[in-house]
C-alpha positions as CSV (number, residue, x, y, z in Angstrom):
1,M,60.3,176.5,119.7
2,W,62.3,173.3,119.7
3,E,60.8,172.2,123.1
4,R,57.4,172.2,121.2
5,G,58.6,170.3,118.5
6,K,60.2,168.0,120.6
7,Q,56.9,167.4,122.2
8,V,54.8,166.8,119.3
9,L,57.3,164.4,117.8
10,G,57.5,162.6,121.1
11,D,53.7,162.3,120.9
12,I,53.9,160.8,117.3
13,Q,56.8,158.4,118.9
14,G,54.2,156.9,120.9
15,Y,51.0,156.9,118.4
16,V,52.9,156.6,115.2
17,Q,55.2,154.0,113.9
18,V,55.9,155.2,110.3
19,L,55.4,158.9,109.0
20,D,53.6,159.6,106.1
21,T,54.8,161.9,103.5
22,L,52.1,164.5,103.9
23,T,53.3,164.2,107.6
24,L,56.9,164.9,106.7
25,Q,56.2,168.0,104.3
26,S,54.6,169.8,107.7
27,I,58.2,169.0,109.5
28,K,59.4,170.1,106.5
29,N,57.8,173.6,106.6
30,W,58.1,173.8,110.5
31,S,62.1,172.9,110.3
32,K,62.0,176.3,107.7
33,S,60.7,178.4,110.3
34,G,64.3,178.7,112.6
35,N,67.6,177.6,112.8
36,I,66.3,173.9,112.4
37,H,68.0,171.4,109.8
38,L,66.6,168.9,108.6
39,Q,68.4,166.1,106.3
40,T,66.1,163.7,104.5
41,D,66.7,160.2,102.6
42,L,68.9,158.4,104.9
43,K,69.1,155.0,104.2
44,A,72.3,153.0,105.1
45,L,71.4,151.8,109.1
46,I,73.4,150.2,111.2
47,T,73.5,149.0,114.9
48,G,75.8,150.6,117.5
49,E,75.8,153.8,119.3
50,L,72.5,156.3,118.4
51,K,73.7,159.1,116.1
52,S,73.8,159.9,112.5
53,G,76.3,161.7,109.9
54,D,77.7,161.8,106.6
55,S,80.2,159.4,105.6
56,K,82.1,159.0,102.0
57,S,79.6,156.0,100.9
58,G,76.4,158.3,101.8
59,V,74.5,159.4,105.1
60,V,74.6,156.8,107.6
61,C,72.3,156.4,110.6
62,C,73.1,154.1,113.8
63,L,70.0,153.1,115.4
64,P,69.8,150.8,119.0
65,E,68.1,147.8,119.2
66,F,64.3,147.9,120.8
67,K,64.1,146.9,124.5
68,I,61.6,147.8,127.1
69,S,61.9,148.1,131.1
70,E,61.5,145.9,133.5
71,E,57.9,147.8,134.5
72,E,56.7,147.4,130.9
73,R,58.0,144.1,130.6
74,R,55.6,143.0,134.3
75,R,53.1,144.7,132.7
76,Y,52.6,143.2,129.4
77,T,53.6,140.1,131.0
78,K,50.0,140.3,133.5
79,A,48.4,141.6,130.3
80,L,49.1,139.1,128.4
81,I,47.5,136.5,131.5
82,D,44.8,138.4,131.9
83,H,43.8,138.6,128.3
84,Q,43.9,134.8,128.6
85,K,41.6,134.3,131.6
86,K,39.4,136.8,129.8
87,I,39.1,134.9,126.6
88,S,39.8,131.0,127.9
89,P,36.4,128.7,128.5
90,T,35.2,128.6,132.2
91,R,36.5,125.3,132.3
92,V,40.0,126.6,131.8
93,K,40.1,130.1,133.2
94,D,41.0,129.0,136.7
95,R,44.4,126.9,135.5
96,V,45.6,130.0,133.4
97,E,47.8,131.4,136.0
98,G,49.1,127.8,137.1
99,E,49.8,126.7,133.1
100,F,51.7,130.0,133.0
101,E,53.7,129.0,135.7
102,S,54.6,125.5,134.5
103,W,55.4,127.4,131.3
104,R,58.0,129.5,133.3
105,Q,59.6,126.5,135.0
106,W,59.9,124.8,132.0
107,I,62.2,127.7,130.1
108,E,63.9,128.9,133.0
109,K,65.0,125.5,133.4
110,R,66.4,125.5,129.4
111,A,66.5,129.1,129.6
112,N,70.5,128.6,127.8
113,E,69.1,126.2,125.5
114,I,66.7,128.3,124.1
115,E,67.5,130.8,121.3
116,I,64.7,130.0,118.6
117,L,61.3,129.3,119.7
118,I,59.1,128.0,116.8
119,D,55.3,128.9,116.6
120,T,54.9,125.0,115.3
121,A,51.4,125.6,114.3
122,N,51.9,128.6,112.0
123,C,54.9,126.5,110.4
124,G,53.1,123.6,110.1
125,F,50.1,124.8,108.2
126,Y,52.4,127.4,106.3
127,M,50.9,127.1,102.5
128,N,49.2,123.7,103.0
129,G,45.6,124.8,102.2
130,G,44.4,124.5,105.8
131,E,45.9,121.1,106.7
132,F,48.8,120.8,109.3
133,S,52.1,118.9,108.1
134,Y,54.1,117.9,111.1
135,F,56.9,117.0,108.8
136,Q,57.2,120.7,107.3
137,A,57.6,122.0,110.6
138,N,60.2,119.4,111.5
139,M,62.1,120.5,108.4
140,M,62.2,123.8,109.7
141,F,63.2,122.6,113.3
142,S,65.8,120.4,112.0
143,T,67.3,123.0,109.5
144,L,67.4,125.8,112.1
145,S,69.0,123.3,114.9
146,K,72.1,123.1,112.7
147,R,73.0,127.0,114.0
148,Y,70.7,127.7,117.2
149,K,69.3,126.3,119.8
150,V,65.4,125.8,119.0
151,K,62.6,124.9,120.9
152,L,59.0,124.3,119.4
153,V,56.1,125.5,121.1
154,L,52.8,122.9,120.1
155,S,49.1,123.1,120.9
156,Q,47.9,120.1,122.6
157,T,45.4,120.0,119.7
158,R,47.8,119.3,117.1
159,A,49.5,116.7,119.4
160,K,47.0,114.2,119.0
161,V,48.1,111.6,116.6
162,E,47.8,108.4,115.5
163,H,49.9,105.9,117.6
164,G,52.6,104.5,114.8
165,S,52.1,106.9,112.2
166,P,54.9,109.0,110.9
167,E,53.9,111.8,112.7
168,S,53.7,110.3,115.8
169,K,57.9,108.9,115.1
170,I,58.2,112.8,114.8
171,L,56.3,114.1,117.6
172,D,58.0,111.4,119.8
173,D,61.6,112.4,118.7
174,W,60.6,116.3,119.9
175,K,59.3,115.1,123.1
176,S,62.5,112.8,123.8
177,S,65.1,115.2,123.1
178,E,63.1,118.0,125.0
179,S,62.6,119.9,122.2
180,V,58.5,120.8,122.3
181,Y,56.2,122.5,124.9
182,I,52.4,121.4,124.6
183,T,49.9,124.0,125.3
184,P,47.1,122.9,127.2
185,T,43.5,122.7,125.0
186,G,41.2,125.9,125.5
187,M,44.5,128.2,125.6
188,N,46.3,130.5,122.7
189,D,49.3,128.7,122.1
190,D,50.8,132.3,120.7
191,A,50.4,133.7,124.1
192,F,53.3,131.5,125.5
193,W,55.8,131.9,123.0
194,M,54.9,135.7,123.5
195,Y,55.3,135.0,127.5
196,G,58.7,133.4,126.6
197,A,60.0,136.2,124.9
198,L,58.9,138.8,127.5
199,W,60.2,136.3,130.6
200,L,63.8,136.0,128.7
201,S,64.4,139.3,128.2
202,G,63.9,139.8,131.9
203,L,66.6,137.7,131.9
204,G,68.8,139.8,129.2
205,K,68.3,137.0,126.7
206,R,67.0,138.2,123.5
207,I,65.2,135.4,121.6
208,L,63.8,135.0,117.9
209,I,60.1,133.4,117.2
210,L,59.8,131.9,114.3
211,S,56.6,132.6,112.8
212,N,54.8,134.7,110.1
213,D,51.9,135.5,112.6
214,L,50.4,139.1,111.9
215,L,49.5,139.4,115.6
216,R,46.1,140.2,114.3
217,D,44.3,138.5,117.5
218,H,46.0,140.4,119.9
219,H,45.3,144.0,118.6
220,L,42.0,143.5,120.1
221,N,43.3,143.6,123.5
222,T,42.9,147.0,125.1
223,S,45.6,146.2,127.6
224,Y,48.6,146.4,124.9
225,D,50.0,149.4,124.1
226,K,52.2,149.9,120.5
227,G,55.2,149.0,122.8
228,F,53.9,145.6,123.2
229,F,53.8,145.3,119.2
230,F,57.4,146.8,118.4
231,F,58.5,144.5,121.4
232,M,56.8,141.2,119.5
233,T,57.6,142.6,116.0
234,S,61.4,142.9,116.9
235,H,61.3,139.6,117.7
236,L,59.5,138.0,115.0
237,M,61.5,135.8,112.6
238,R,59.8,135.6,109.3
239,F,60.1,132.8,106.3
240,R,59.3,132.3,102.9
241,G,59.1,128.4,101.1
242,A,60.4,127.9,98.2
243,T,58.5,124.8,95.8
244,N,59.8,122.3,93.2
245,Q,56.5,121.5,91.1
246,H,58.1,118.2,90.4
247,R,58.7,117.3,94.0
248,K,55.8,118.0,95.6
249,N,54.9,115.4,98.2
250,K,51.1,115.1,98.9
251,K,51.5,112.3,100.5
252,R,53.1,113.7,103.6
253,K,51.4,117.0,102.8
254,I,53.9,119.3,102.3
255,Q,54.0,122.1,100.1
256,C,57.7,123.4,100.6
257,D,61.0,121.7,99.7
258,S,63.1,124.2,101.0
259,F,62.3,127.7,103.4
260,S,64.6,130.9,103.5
261,F,64.9,132.7,107.2
262,F,64.6,136.1,107.8
263,P,65.2,137.9,111.4
264,P,64.1,140.8,112.5
265,F,65.2,144.3,111.6
266,P,68.4,144.6,114.7
267,Y,66.6,148.1,115.2
268,S,63.5,150.0,116.0
269,I,61.5,151.5,113.5
270,Q,60.0,154.2,115.4
271,P,61.4,157.7,116.3
272,H,64.7,158.0,118.0
273,F,66.1,161.4,120.2
274,L,69.5,161.6,119.8
275,P,71.8,162.3,122.7
276,S,72.0,165.7,124.5
277,N,69.5,167.2,122.4
278,Q,71.1,167.2,119.3
279,G,68.2,165.8,117.0
280,I,65.6,163.5,116.1
281,L,65.9,160.3,113.7
282,F,62.4,159.6,112.3
283,P,61.4,156.8,109.4
284,Y,58.9,158.0,107.2
285,M,57.4,156.2,103.8
286,A,59.8,157.1,100.7
287,E,56.4,156.5,98.5
288,S,54.8,159.8,96.8
289,S,51.3,158.4,98.0
290,S,50.7,157.7,102.3
291,L,50.3,154.2,103.3
292,L,48.6,152.8,106.2
293,E,50.8,151.5,108.5
294,K,49.6,148.0,108.9
295,D,50.7,148.2,104.8
296,L,54.2,147.4,106.4
297,Y,53.7,143.9,107.4
298,K,51.8,142.6,104.1
299,H,53.6,141.5,101.5
300,T,50.6,142.0,98.9
301,E,46.5,142.6,99.0
302,T,46.2,139.2,98.4
303,D,49.0,137.5,100.3
304,S,48.3,137.3,104.4
305,T,51.8,136.6,105.2
306,P,53.9,139.4,106.4
307,A,56.5,141.8,104.3
308,L,59.8,140.8,104.1
309,P,62.6,143.0,106.1
310,E,63.9,143.9,103.1
311,T,60.7,144.6,100.9
312,I,60.0,147.0,104.4
313,A,63.3,148.6,104.1
314,N,62.6,149.4,100.1
315,R,59.9,151.6,101.2
316,I,61.4,153.4,104.4
317,R,63.7,156.2,104.5
318,W,65.1,158.1,107.9
319,A,64.9,162.3,108.4
320,L,67.1,163.7,111.2
321,L,66.0,166.9,112.5
322,N,68.6,169.1,114.6
323,L,69.1,173.1,115.8
324,T,72.3,172.8,113.3
325,S,72.3,174.9,110.9
326,E,74.8,172.7,109.0
327,P,74.2,168.4,108.5
328,M,76.2,166.8,111.8
329,K,79.5,164.8,110.8
330,S,79.3,161.2,111.6
331,T,81.9,160.0,113.8
332,T,81.3,156.3,112.2
333,N,84.5,155.0,110.6
334,D,83.1,153.9,107.2
335,S,85.9,151.5,106.6
336,N,84.9,149.4,109.7
337,K,81.3,150.0,109.1
338,P,79.5,146.3,109.1
339,N,77.4,145.1,106.6
340,I,74.1,147.1,106.5
341,N,72.1,144.1,105.1
342,T,70.0,142.9,107.7
343,T,68.5,140.7,105.8
344,T,69.9,136.7,105.6
345,S,68.7,133.3,105.4
346,T,69.9,130.7,107.3
347,S,73.0,129.8,105.3
348,S,74.3,133.5,106.4
349,N,72.6,134.5,110.0
350,N,74.0,134.9,112.9
351,T,72.3,135.7,116.4
352,S,75.2,138.4,117.4
353,A,73.9,140.4,114.2
354,T,70.5,140.9,115.5
355,S,71.6,142.9,118.6
356,G,72.6,146.1,119.2
357,S,74.7,147.9,122.4
358,A,72.4,151.6,122.7
359,K,68.9,151.7,124.1
360,S,65.7,152.8,122.4
361,L,65.4,156.8,124.1
362,G,61.8,158.7,124.2
363,K,59.0,157.6,126.4
364,R,56.2,155.3,124.5
365,K,53.0,156.5,125.1
366,R,49.7,154.2,125.2
367,D,47.7,153.5,122.3
368,P,44.3,154.0,122.9
369,G,43.1,152.8,119.6
370,T,45.3,149.6,119.6
């Protein structure tokens, strides 16, 4: 029975990121049929060795950073290039591989200078009524550059500015400091920062991507499975802007005068198999009503920007399913437990806080509906 249950939950891992309450109830009913313990409402999450148990301050889960294998990395990279060939204009198709090779050489030369890649278009258009603002993108770049090694990815379409204009000065500054890579006309600039995250992961580097992109366009590519989107969302740093109504600068087309930055979860939101068949940790929705998986990445019905990590955390709980008759005892030293608040602004964020030491367990399956 346990092996069959493990197989079913393994299938869930491949196709479902977060369980709804109806599925959780089915698992509860199944767990009552044998010597199986189901422990729910696990809230405190930290990175480290994959395990679970009790502590004086409540139940603690330790979850690993989401990682992909070398074979998956190569497969996703190939799928990314093939998709660009498919959607690019005829005049560009023959140049796609060469353009990605040029980008690879650029980031390879600067691999030690990249901790964050900025999706410049996404940042420049944020809350600007369809207009792109160099000043806003530069504000984010300048703020993050105080703590990180930052590069920008910019489409050639956005690099056409009037000579001598304030925008051209910003662009010239980016170019002179080798901080910007300009992607060719006719190719999706998102594909370049995606390629960058994949390629640098092959060097053992985990970079962040500053973007509120929901990756909707890329869900149409059937070459990607769930693992691809898990990987990408685990690298996306989200942001929010604050506006002082008395300080709006309409001349510079900028609506925000400050920004907060939110790194991704340091762990993977998906079912995890504990070592030595000790059990399975899996996430489920805390609300009584079933919610679609896509809702995790929406702030409200009228806001197309993604939900912030703390918003998602408030809607998710974790459950532990194991064969023992009693809950597992923790080996975690509660006095040494790190800060579990994984959502921080620029003032308190540190890249070391977004990395884990354990590997994701279990096999991910291709999702034919992606």
